[in-house]
N, CA, C and O atoms as a Tripos MOL2 file, in Angstrom:
@<TRIPOS>MOLECULE
protein
  240   239    60     0     0
PROTEIN
NO_CHARGES

@<TRIPOS>ATOM
      1 N          -4.1210   -7.5560   -5.5340 N.3       1 MET1
      2 CA         -4.4240   -7.5990   -4.1210 C.3       1 MET1
      3 C          -5.4180   -6.4690   -3.8320 C.2       1 MET1
      4 O          -5.2400   -5.3440   -4.2980 O.2       1 MET1
      5 N          -6.4530   -6.7760   -3.0710 N.am      2 ASP2
      6 CA         -7.4060   -5.7260   -2.7620 C.3       2 ASP2
      7 C          -6.8460   -4.8090   -1.6650 C.2       2 ASP2
      8 O          -5.8970   -5.1590   -0.9640 O.2       2 ASP2
      9 N          -7.4500   -3.6490   -1.5420 N.am      3 TYR3
     10 CA         -6.9350   -2.5970   -0.6570 C.3       3 TYR3
     11 C          -6.8590   -3.0590    0.7970 C.2       3 TYR3
     12 O          -5.8520   -2.8210    1.4640 O.2       3 TYR3
     13 N          -7.8950   -3.7080    1.2930 N.am      4 ASN4
     14 CA         -7.9060   -4.1400    2.7020 C.3       4 ASN4
     15 C          -6.8260   -5.1790    2.9840 C.2       4 ASN4
     16 O          -6.2080   -5.1600    4.0490 O.2       4 ASN4
     17 N          -6.6010   -6.0710    2.0500 N.am      5 THR5
     18 CA         -5.5410   -7.0650    2.2020 C.3       5 THR5
     19 C          -4.1810   -6.3860    2.2200 C.2       5 THR5
     20 O          -3.3020   -6.7470    3.0020 O.2       5 THR5
     21 N          -4.0190   -5.3960    1.3440 N.am      6 ALA6
     22 CA         -2.7540   -4.6620    1.2900 C.3       6 ALA6
     23 C          -2.4900   -3.9300    2.5980 C.2       6 ALA6
     24 O          -1.3670   -3.9470    3.1020 O.2       6 ALA6
     25 N          -3.5070   -3.2940    3.1450 N.am      7 ILE7
     26 CA         -3.3440   -2.5690    4.4120 C.3       7 ILE7
     27 C          -2.9810   -3.5410    5.5360 C.2       7 ILE7
     28 O          -2.1330   -3.2330    6.3740 O.2       7 ILE7
     29 N          -3.6100   -4.6940    5.5540 N.am      8 ALA8
     30 CA         -3.2990   -5.6920    6.5730 C.3       8 ALA8
     31 C          -1.8490   -6.1540    6.4620 C.2       8 ALA8
     32 O          -1.1610   -6.3170    7.4700 O.2       8 ALA8
     33 N          -1.3910   -6.3650    5.2280 N.am      9 GLU9
     34 CA          0.0030   -6.7820    5.0520 C.3       9 GLU9
     35 C           0.9610   -5.6630    5.4570 C.2       9 GLU9
     36 O           2.0130   -5.9250    6.0410 O.2       9 GLU9
     37 N           0.6010   -4.4240    5.1510 N.am     10 LEU10
     38 CA          1.4320   -3.2970    5.5660 C.3      10 LEU10
     39 C           1.5450   -3.2200    7.0900 C.2      10 LEU10
     40 O           2.6170   -2.9420    7.6270 O.2      10 LEU10
     41 N           0.4420   -3.4670    7.7700 N.am     11 GLU11
     42 CA          0.4680   -3.4570    9.2330 C.3      11 GLU11
     43 C           1.3910   -4.5510    9.7750 C.2      11 GLU11
     44 O           2.1180   -4.3320   10.7440 O.2      11 GLU11
     45 N           1.3590   -5.7110    9.1550 N.am     12 THR12
     46 CA          2.2450   -6.8000    9.5510 C.3      12 THR12
     47 C           3.7000   -6.4260    9.2960 C.2      12 THR12
     48 O           4.5660   -6.6530   10.1400 O.2      12 THR12
     49 N           3.9580   -5.8500    8.1260 N.am     13 LEU13
     50 CA          5.3210   -5.4290    7.7970 C.3      13 LEU13
     51 C           5.8140   -4.3630    8.7700 C.2      13 LEU13
     52 O           6.9690   -4.3950    9.1960 O.2      13 LEU13
     53 N           4.9530   -3.4310    9.1180 N.am     14 LEU14
     54 CA          5.3330   -2.3800   10.0620 C.3      14 LEU14
     55 C           5.7290   -2.9770   11.4030 C.2      14 LEU14
     56 O           6.7270   -2.5750   11.9990 O.2      14 LEU14
     57 N           4.9510   -3.9280   11.8690 N.am     15 ALA15
     58 CA          5.2870   -4.5830   13.1320 C.3      15 ALA15
     59 C           6.6390   -5.2780   13.0390 C.2      15 ALA15
     60 O           7.4330   -5.2230   13.9790 O.2      15 ALA15
     61 N           6.9030   -5.9280   11.9130 N.am     16 ARG16
     62 CA          8.1890   -6.6090   11.7310 C.3      16 ARG16
     63 C           9.3430   -5.6180   11.6100 C.2      16 ARG16
     64 O          10.4520   -5.8900   12.0700 O.2      16 ARG16
     65 N           9.0780   -4.4610   10.9870 N.am     17 LEU17
     66 CA         10.1250   -3.4460   10.8590 C.3      17 LEU17
     67 C          10.4870   -2.8410   12.2110 C.2      17 LEU17
     68 O          11.6110   -2.3770   12.4030 O.2      17 LEU17
     69 N           9.5430   -2.8430   13.1420 N.am     18 GLN18
     70 CA          9.8040   -2.2980   14.4620 C.3      18 GLN18
     71 C          10.6020   -3.2680   15.3330 C.2      18 GLN18
     72 O          11.1640   -2.8800   16.3570 O.2      18 GLN18
     73 N          10.6450   -4.5220   14.9180 N.am     19 GLU19
     74 CA         11.4660   -5.5100   15.5980 C.3      19 GLU19
     75 C          12.9070   -5.3430   15.1250 C.2      19 GLU19
     76 O          13.1610   -4.7310   14.0880 O.2      19 GLU19
     77 N          13.8190   -5.8760   15.8700 N.am     20 VAL20
     78 CA         15.2140   -5.8640   15.4360 C.3      20 VAL20
     79 C          15.3570   -6.9390   14.3660 C.2      20 VAL20
     80 O          15.1740   -8.1240   14.6480 O.2      20 VAL20
     81 N          15.6900   -6.5290   13.1200 N.am     21 PRO21
     82 CA         15.8060   -7.5280   12.0550 C.3      21 PRO21
     83 C          17.0320   -8.4110   12.2520 C.2      21 PRO21
     84 O          18.0300   -8.0070   12.8490 O.2      21 PRO21
     85 N          16.9220   -9.6130   11.7360 N.am     22 ALA22
     86 CA         18.0380  -10.5530   11.8440 C.3      22 ALA22
     87 C          19.2370  -10.0500   11.0490 C.2      22 ALA22
     88 O          20.3800  -10.2370   11.4650 O.2      22 ALA22
     89 N          18.9840   -9.4190    9.9170 N.am     23 ASP23
     90 CA         20.0820   -8.8940    9.1090 C.3      23 ASP23
     91 C          19.5740   -7.8010    8.1780 C.2      23 ASP23
     92 O          18.3680   -7.5950    8.0410 O.2      23 ASP23
     93 N          20.4870   -7.1230    7.5590 N.am     24 ILE24
     94 CA         20.1560   -6.0020    6.6810 C.3      24 ILE24
     95 C          19.3740   -6.4620    5.4590 C.2      24 ILE24
     96 O          18.5610   -5.7030    4.9320 O.2      24 ILE24
     97 N          19.6010   -7.6790    5.0010 N.am     25 ASP25
     98 CA         18.8720   -8.1870    3.8490 C.3      25 ASP25
     99 C          17.3810   -8.3220    4.1510 C.2      25 ASP25
    100 O          16.5410   -8.0060    3.3090 O.2      25 ASP25
    101 N          17.0570   -8.7960    5.3630 N.am     26 GLN26
    102 CA         15.6530   -8.8960    5.7660 C.3      26 GLN26
    103 C          15.0280   -7.5120    5.8360 C.2      26 GLN26
    104 O          13.9040   -7.3120    5.3740 O.2      26 GLN26
    105 N          15.7400   -6.5640    6.4060 N.am     27 LEU27
    106 CA         15.2450   -5.2040    6.5100 C.3      27 LEU27
    107 C          14.9800   -4.6340    5.1180 C.2      27 LEU27
    108 O          13.9280   -4.0460    4.8690 O.2      27 LEU27
    109 N          15.9260   -4.8090    4.2310 N.am     28 HIS28
    110 CA         15.7770   -4.3060    2.8610 C.3      28 HIS28
    111 C          14.5800   -4.9460    2.1720 C.2      28 HIS28
    112 O          13.8090   -4.2520    1.5080 O.2      28 HIS28
    113 N          14.4140   -6.2290    2.3160 N.am     29 ALA29
    114 CA         13.2990   -6.9280    1.6760 C.3      29 ALA29
    115 C          11.9590   -6.4360    2.2130 C.2      29 ALA29
    116 O          11.0070   -6.2600    1.4530 O.2      29 ALA29
    117 N          11.8900   -6.2160    3.5150 N.am     30 ARG30
    118 CA         10.6400   -5.7430    4.1140 C.3      30 ARG30
    119 C          10.3110   -4.3290    3.6490 C.2      30 ARG30
    120 O           9.1580   -4.0290    3.3390 O.2      30 ARG30
    121 N          11.3010   -3.4740    3.6010 N.am     31 VAL31
    122 CA         11.0780   -2.1040    3.1490 C.3      31 VAL31
    123 C          10.6660   -2.0930    1.6770 C.2      31 VAL31
    124 O           9.7550   -1.3590    1.2960 O.2      31 VAL31
    125 N          11.3210   -2.8920    0.8600 N.am     32 ALA32
    126 CA         10.9820   -2.9640   -0.5590 C.3      32 ALA32
    127 C           9.5480   -3.4610   -0.7500 C.2      32 ALA32
    128 O           8.8160   -2.9380   -1.5900 O.2      32 ALA32
    129 N           9.1530   -4.4520    0.0130 N.am     33 ARG33
    130 CA          7.7840   -4.9810   -0.0770 C.3      33 ARG33
    131 C           6.7810   -3.9070    0.3420 C.2      33 ARG33
    132 O           5.7530   -3.7240   -0.3100 O.2      33 ARG33
    133 N           7.0800   -3.2030    1.4230 N.am     34 ALA34
    134 CA          6.1910   -2.1400    1.8870 C.3      34 ALA34
    135 C           6.0550   -1.0570    0.8210 C.2      34 ALA34
    136 O           4.9520   -0.5700    0.5740 O.2      34 ALA34
    137 N           7.1480   -0.6810    0.1980 N.am     35 GLU35
    138 CA          7.1040    0.3320   -0.8610 C.3      35 GLU35
    139 C           6.2290   -0.1230   -2.0210 C.2      35 GLU35
    140 O           5.4630    0.6650   -2.5750 O.2      35 GLU35
    141 N           6.3430   -1.3820   -2.3840 N.am     36 ALA36
    142 CA          5.5360   -1.9170   -3.4830 C.3      36 ALA36
    143 C           4.0480   -1.9150   -3.1260 C.2      36 ALA36
    144 O           3.2080   -1.5710   -3.9580 O.2      36 ALA36
    145 N           3.7330   -2.2890   -1.9180 N.am     37 ILE37
    146 CA          2.3310   -2.3030   -1.4850 C.3      37 ILE37
    147 C           1.7790   -0.8820   -1.4520 C.2      37 ILE37
    148 O           0.6590   -0.6370   -1.9010 O.2      37 ILE37
    149 N           2.5640    0.0530   -0.9210 N.am     38 ILE38
    150 CA          2.1210    1.4440   -0.8530 C.3      38 ILE38
    151 C           1.8740    1.9880   -2.2570 C.2      38 ILE38
    152 O           0.8890    2.6930   -2.4780 O.2      38 ILE38
    153 N           2.7420    1.6760   -3.1960 N.am     39 ALA39
    154 CA          2.5490    2.1260   -4.5800 C.3      39 ALA39
    155 C           1.2500    1.5690   -5.1470 C.2      39 ALA39
    156 O           0.5110    2.2820   -5.8270 O.2      39 ALA39
    157 N           0.9710    0.3100   -4.8730 N.am     40 GLY40
    158 CA         -0.2720   -0.3000   -5.3410 C.3      40 GLY40
    159 C          -1.4960    0.3460   -4.7200 C.2      40 GLY40
    160 O          -2.4980    0.5690   -5.4000 O.2      40 GLY40
    161 N          -1.4210    0.6480   -3.4320 N.am     41 CYS41
    162 CA         -2.5420    1.3050   -2.7460 C.3      41 CYS41
    163 C          -2.7650    2.7000   -3.3100 C.2      41 CYS41
    164 O          -3.9050    3.1110   -3.5260 O.2      41 CYS41
    165 N          -1.6810    3.4280   -3.5490 N.am     42 ARG42
    166 CA         -1.8090    4.7650   -4.1250 C.3      42 ARG42
    167 C          -2.4700    4.7070   -5.5020 C.2      42 ARG42
    168 O          -3.3050    5.5490   -5.8330 O.2      42 ARG42
    169 N          -2.0970    3.7190   -6.2910 N.am     43 ALA43
    170 CA         -2.6920    3.5620   -7.6210 C.3      43 ALA43
    171 C          -4.1860    3.2730   -7.5020 C.2      43 ALA43
    172 O          -4.9830    3.8130   -8.2690 O.2      43 ALA43
    173 N          -4.5660    2.4360   -6.5590 N.am     44 GLN44
    174 CA         -5.9760    2.1340   -6.3590 C.3      44 GLN44
    175 C          -6.7380    3.3790   -5.9210 C.2      44 GLN44
    176 O          -7.8500    3.6290   -6.3870 O.2      44 GLN44
    177 N          -6.1410    4.1580   -5.0280 N.am     45 LEU45
    178 CA         -6.7900    5.3750   -4.5600 C.3      45 LEU45
    179 C          -6.9310    6.4040   -5.6850 C.2      45 LEU45
    180 O          -7.9600    7.0690   -5.8020 O.2      45 LEU45
    181 N          -5.8850    6.5280   -6.5120 N.am     46 ARG46
    182 CA         -5.9700    7.4400   -7.6590 C.3      46 ARG46
    183 C          -7.0940    7.0030   -8.6010 C.2      46 ARG46
    184 O          -7.8480    7.8340   -9.1070 O.2      46 ARG46
    185 N          -7.1960    5.7060   -8.8280 N.am     47 GLY47
    186 CA         -8.2620    5.1850   -9.6800 C.3      47 GLY47
    187 C          -9.6380    5.4990   -9.1180 C.2      47 GLY47
    188 O         -10.5510    5.8600   -9.8610 O.2      47 GLY47
    189 N          -9.7840    5.3610   -7.8200 N.am     48 ALA48
    190 CA        -11.0620    5.6710   -7.1850 C.3      48 ALA48
    191 C         -11.3640    7.1650   -7.2920 C.2      48 ALA48
    192 O         -12.5010    7.5530   -7.5590 O.2      48 ALA48
    193 N         -10.3520    7.9970   -7.0850 N.am     49 GLU49
    194 CA        -10.5480    9.4480   -7.2060 C.3      49 GLU49
    195 C         -10.9690    9.8210   -8.6280 C.2      49 GLU49
    196 O         -11.8650   10.6430   -8.8180 O.2      49 GLU49
    197 N         -10.3250    9.2210   -9.6180 N.am     50 GLU50
    198 CA        -10.6680    9.5070  -11.0100 C.3      50 GLU50
    199 C         -12.0950    9.0580  -11.3260 C.2      50 GLU50
    200 O         -12.8340    9.7570  -12.0190 O.2      50 GLU50
    201 N         -12.4680    7.9060  -10.8200 N.am     51 ALA51
    202 CA        -13.8260    7.4150  -11.0610 C.3      51 ALA51
    203 C         -14.8530    8.3370  -10.4140 C.2      51 ALA51
    204 O         -15.9000    8.6070  -11.0010 O.2      51 ALA51
    205 N         -14.5600    8.8200   -9.2100 N.am     52 LEU52
    206 CA        -15.4760    9.7470   -8.5430 C.3      52 LEU52
    207 C         -15.5500   11.0820   -9.2840 C.2      52 LEU52
    208 O         -16.6170   11.6870   -9.3880 O.2      52 LEU52
    209 N         -14.4130   11.5280   -9.7920 N.am     53 ALA53
    210 CA        -14.4060   12.7830  -10.5450 C.3      53 ALA53
    211 C         -15.2500   12.6470  -11.8050 C.2      53 ALA53
    212 O         -16.0080   13.5570  -12.1410 O.2      53 ALA53
    213 N         -15.1300   11.5320  -12.5010 N.am     54 LYS54
    214 CA        -15.9320   11.2920  -13.7040 C.3      54 LYS54
    215 C         -17.4150   11.2210  -13.3610 C.2      54 LYS54
    216 O         -18.2620   11.7350  -14.0920 O.2      54 LYS54
    217 N         -17.7110   10.5810  -12.2450 N.am     55 LEU55
    218 CA        -19.0950   10.4720  -11.8120 C.3      55 LEU55
    219 C         -19.6470   11.8650  -11.5270 C.2      55 LEU55
    220 O         -20.7830   12.1740  -11.8870 O.2      55 LEU55
    221 N         -18.8400   12.7040  -10.8800 N.am     56 GLY56
    222 CA        -19.2590   14.0650  -10.6030 C.3      56 GLY56
    223 C         -19.4710   14.8800  -11.8660 C.2      56 GLY56
    224 O         -20.3590   15.7300  -11.9150 O.2      56 GLY56
    225 N         -18.6690   14.6310  -12.8810 N.am     57 GLU57
    226 CA        -18.8110   15.3410  -14.1630 C.3      57 GLU57
    227 C         -20.1080   14.9700  -14.8720 C.2      57 GLU57
    228 O         -20.7440   15.8220  -15.4920 O.2      57 GLU57
    229 N         -20.4960   13.7170  -14.7830 N.am     58 THR58
    230 CA        -21.7010   13.2720  -15.4770 C.3      58 THR58
    231 C         -22.9580   13.7730  -14.7790 C.2      58 THR58
    232 O         -24.0100   13.8770  -15.4090 O.2      58 THR58
    233 N         -22.8700   14.0810  -13.5000 N.am     59 GLU59
    234 CA        -24.0350   14.5530  -12.7580 C.3      59 GLU59
    235 C         -24.2490   16.0490  -12.9340 C.2      59 GLU59
    236 O         -25.3300   16.5480  -12.6220 O.2      59 GLU59
    237 N         -23.2590   16.7750  -13.4190 N.am     60 GLU60
    238 CA        -23.3910   18.2220  -13.5630 C.3      60 GLU60
    239 C         -24.1200   18.6200  -14.8060 C.2      60 GLU60
    240 O         -24.3060   19.8110  -15.0570 O.2      60 GLU60
@<TRIPOS>BOND
     1     1     2 1
     2     2     3 1
     3     3     4 2
     4     3     5 am
     5     5     6 1
     6     6     7 1
     7     7     8 2
     8     7     9 am
     9     9    10 1
    10    10    11 1
    11    11    12 2
    12    11    13 am
    13    13    14 1
    14    14    15 1
    15    15    16 2
    16    15    17 am
    17    17    18 1
    18    18    19 1
    19    19    20 2
    20    19    21 am
    21    21    22 1
    22    22    23 1
    23    23    24 2
    24    23    25 am
    25    25    26 1
    26    26    27 1
    27    27    28 2
    28    27    29 am
    29    29    30 1
    30    30    31 1
    31    31    32 2
    32    31    33 am
    33    33    34 1
    34    34    35 1
    35    35    36 2
    36    35    37 am
    37    37    38 1
    38    38    39 1
    39    39    40 2
    40    39    41 am
    41    41    42 1
    42    42    43 1
    43    43    44 2
    44    43    45 am
    45    45    46 1
    46    46    47 1
    47    47    48 2
    48    47    49 am
    49    49    50 1
    50    50    51 1
    51    51    52 2
    52    51    53 am
    53    53    54 1
    54    54    55 1
    55    55    56 2
    56    55    57 am
    57    57    58 1
    58    58    59 1
    59    59    60 2
    60    59    61 am
    61    61    62 1
    62    62    63 1
    63    63    64 2
    64    63    65 am
    65    65    66 1
    66    66    67 1
    67    67    68 2
    68    67    69 am
    69    69    70 1
    70    70    71 1
    71    71    72 2
    72    71    73 am
    73    73    74 1
    74    74    75 1
    75    75    76 2
    76    75    77 am
    77    77    78 1
    78    78    79 1
    79    79    80 2
    80    79    81 am
    81    81    82 1
    82    82    83 1
    83    83    84 2
    84    83    85 am
    85    85    86 1
    86    86    87 1
    87    87    88 2
    88    87    89 am
    89    89    90 1
    90    90    91 1
    91    91    92 2
    92    91    93 am
    93    93    94 1
    94    94    95 1
    95    95    96 2
    96    95    97 am
    97    97    98 1
    98    98    99 1
    99    99   100 2
   100    99   101 am
   101   101   102 1
   102   102   103 1
   103   103   104 2
   104   103   105 am
   105   105   106 1
   106   106   107 1
   107   107   108 2
   108   107   109 am
   109   109   110 1
   110   110   111 1
   111   111   112 2
   112   111   113 am
   113   113   114 1
   114   114   115 1
   115   115   116 2
   116   115   117 am
   117   117   118 1
   118   118   119 1
   119   119   120 2
   120   119   121 am
   121   121   122 1
   122   122   123 1
   123   123   124 2
   124   123   125 am
   125   125   126 1
   126   126   127 1
   127   127   128 2
   128   127   129 am
   129   129   130 1
   130   130   131 1
   131   131   132 2
   132   131   133 am
   133   133   134 1
   134   134   135 1
   135   135   136 2
   136   135   137 am
   137   137   138 1
   138   138   139 1
   139   139   140 2
   140   139   141 am
   141   141   142 1
   142   142   143 1
   143   143   144 2
   144   143   145 am
   145   145   146 1
   146   146   147 1
   147   147   148 2
   148   147   149 am
   149   149   150 1
   150   150   151 1
   151   151   152 2
   152   151   153 am
   153   153   154 1
   154   154   155 1
   155   155   156 2
   156   155   157 am
   157   157   158 1
   158   158   159 1
   159   159   160 2
   160   159   161 am
   161   161   162 1
   162   162   163 1
   163   163   164 2
   164   163   165 am
   165   165   166 1
   166   166   167 1
   167   167   168 2
   168   167   169 am
   169   169   170 1
   170   170   171 1
   171   171   172 2
   172   171   173 am
   173   173   174 1
   174   174   175 1
   175   175   176 2
   176   175   177 am
   177   177   178 1
   178   178   179 1
   179   179   180 2
   180   179   181 am
   181   181   182 1
   182   182   183 1
   183   183   184 2
   184   183   185 am
   185   185   186 1
   186   186   187 1
   187   187   188 2
   188   187   189 am
   189   189   190 1
   190   190   191 1
   191   191   192 2
   192   191   193 am
   193   193   194 1
   194   194   195 1
   195   195   196 2
   196   195   197 am
   197   197   198 1
   198   198   199 1
   199   199   200 2
   200   199   201 am
   201   201   202 1
   202   202   203 1
   203   203   204 2
   204   203   205 am
   205   205   206 1
   206   206   207 1
   207   207   208 2
   208   207   209 am
   209   209   210 1
   210   210   211 1
   211   211   212 2
   212   211   213 am
   213   213   214 1
   214   214   215 1
   215   215   216 2
   216   215   217 am
   217   217   218 1
   218   218   219 1
   219   219   220 2
   220   219   221 am
   221   221   222 1
   222   222   223 1
   223   223   224 2
   224   223   225 am
   225   225   226 1
   226   226   227 1
   227   227   228 2
   228   227   229 am
   229   229   230 1
   230   230   231 1
   231   231   232 2
   232   231   233 am
   233   233   234 1
   234   234   235 1
   235   235   236 2
   236   235   237 am
   237   237   238 1
   238   238   239 1
   239   239   240 2
@<TRIPOS>SUBSTRUCTURE
     1 MET1         2 RESIDUE 1 A MET
     2 ASP2         6 RESIDUE 1 A ASP
     3 TYR3        10 RESIDUE 1 A TYR
     4 ASN4        14 RESIDUE 1 A ASN
     5 THR5        18 RESIDUE 1 A THR
     6 ALA6        22 RESIDUE 1 A ALA
     7 ILE7        26 RESIDUE 1 A ILE
     8 ALA8        30 RESIDUE 1 A ALA
     9 GLU9        34 RESIDUE 1 A GLU
    10 LEU10       38 RESIDUE 1 A LEU
    11 GLU11       42 RESIDUE 1 A GLU
    12 THR12       46 RESIDUE 1 A THR
    13 LEU13       50 RESIDUE 1 A LEU
    14 LEU14       54 RESIDUE 1 A LEU
    15 ALA15       58 RESIDUE 1 A ALA
    16 ARG16       62 RESIDUE 1 A ARG
    17 LEU17       66 RESIDUE 1 A LEU
    18 GLN18       70 RESIDUE 1 A GLN
    19 GLU19       74 RESIDUE 1 A GLU
    20 VAL20       78 RESIDUE 1 A VAL
    21 PRO21       82 RESIDUE 1 A PRO
    22 ALA22       86 RESIDUE 1 A ALA
    23 ASP23       90 RESIDUE 1 A ASP
    24 ILE24       94 RESIDUE 1 A ILE
    25 ASP25       98 RESIDUE 1 A ASP
    26 GLN26      102 RESIDUE 1 A GLN
    27 LEU27      106 RESIDUE 1 A LEU
    28 HIS28      110 RESIDUE 1 A HIS
    29 ALA29      114 RESIDUE 1 A ALA
    30 ARG30      118 RESIDUE 1 A ARG
    31 VAL31      122 RESIDUE 1 A VAL
    32 ALA32      126 RESIDUE 1 A ALA
    33 ARG33      130 RESIDUE 1 A ARG
    34 ALA34      134 RESIDUE 1 A ALA
    35 GLU35      138 RESIDUE 1 A GLU
    36 ALA36      142 RESIDUE 1 A ALA
    37 ILE37      146 RESIDUE 1 A ILE
    38 ILE38      150 RESIDUE 1 A ILE
    39 ALA39      154 RESIDUE 1 A ALA
    40 GLY40      158 RESIDUE 1 A GLY
    41 CYS41      162 RESIDUE 1 A CYS
    42 ARG42      166 RESIDUE 1 A ARG
    43 ALA43      170 RESIDUE 1 A ALA
    44 GLN44      174 RESIDUE 1 A GLN
    45 LEU45      178 RESIDUE 1 A LEU
    46 ARG46      182 RESIDUE 1 A ARG
    47 GLY47      186 RESIDUE 1 A GLY
    48 ALA48      190 RESIDUE 1 A ALA
    49 GLU49      194 RESIDUE 1 A GLU
    50 GLU50      198 RESIDUE 1 A GLU
    51 ALA51      202 RESIDUE 1 A ALA
    52 LEU52      206 RESIDUE 1 A LEU
    53 ALA53      210 RESIDUE 1 A ALA
    54 LYS54      214 RESIDUE 1 A LYS
    55 LEU55      218 RESIDUE 1 A LEU
    56 GLY56      222 RESIDUE 1 A GLY
    57 GLU57      226 RESIDUE 1 A GLU
    58 THR58      230 RESIDUE 1 A THR
    59 GLU59      234 RESIDUE 1 A GLU
    60 GLU60      238 RESIDUE 1 A GLU
């Protein structure tokens, strides 16, 4: 999933989390999904940071 799609899904999940969930299972599933998306976004950001750091090393 690309970063922008992930952020959009996180925004949707956040809106749903702010609603009163039908049951604890729905709440748990939404939180678990959000955690997974956040982990993926963090990995993408780390990859971008590493690529920029390498680019900076080659220019020095």
